[in-house]
C-alpha positions in Angstrom: 181.3 80.2 -21.1 181.1 78.1 -24.2 177.8 76.8 -25.5 178.7 73.1 -23.8 179.8 74.2 -20.3 177.5 73.7 -17.3 176.8 77.1 -15.3 177.9 76.9 -11.8 174.7 77.1 -10.2 173.0 74.1 -12.4 175.9 72.1 -11.5 175.4 73.0 -7.9 171.6 72.2 -8.1 172.3 68.7 -9.7 174.5 68.1 -7.2 171.9 68.6 -4.8 169.6 66.5 -6.7 172.0 63.6 -6.2 171.8 63.7 -2.6 167.9 63.2 -2.4 166.3 59.8 -1.7 165.3 58.1 -4.5 162.6 55.2 -4.6 161.5 52.7 -7.3 158.0 53.2 -8.0 157.6 49.7 -8.6 158.8 48.9 -5.0 156.1 51.2 -3.5 153.5 49.1 -5.7 154.8 45.8 -5.5 151.5 44.0 -6.7 149.1 45.7 -9.0 149.1 49.4 -10.0 148.1 51.6 -7.2 149.2 52.5 -3.7 147.9 54.9 -1.0 150.3 57.7 -0.1 149.7 59.4 3.2 151.0 63.0 4.2 149.8 65.0 7.1 146.4 62.7 7.3 145.8 63.6 3.6 145.5 60.2 1.4 147.0 60.6 -2.0 146.6 57.6 -4.7 150.2 56.8 -6.5 149.3 54.8 -9.8 151.4 53.5 -12.7 149.6 54.0 -16.3 149.7 51.3 -18.8 151.9 54.0 -20.6 154.7 53.7 -17.5 153.9 57.2 -16.7 153.0 57.9 -12.5 149.8 59.9 -11.8 149.6 61.2 -8.0 146.2 62.3 -7.0 144.5 63.7 -3.9 
């Protein structure tokens, strides 16, 4: 295998990632910088920082 070739299992993993649903965080947080997400009754806070990073806290 050459240095620039992608290993077969990495290519397969990348193809699987492409099948996942994708959401723009700014669509989830249309006004402001925070949104609440609920999973199995647990509330999480999704926050967009001033630097444009995402933080998810419980």
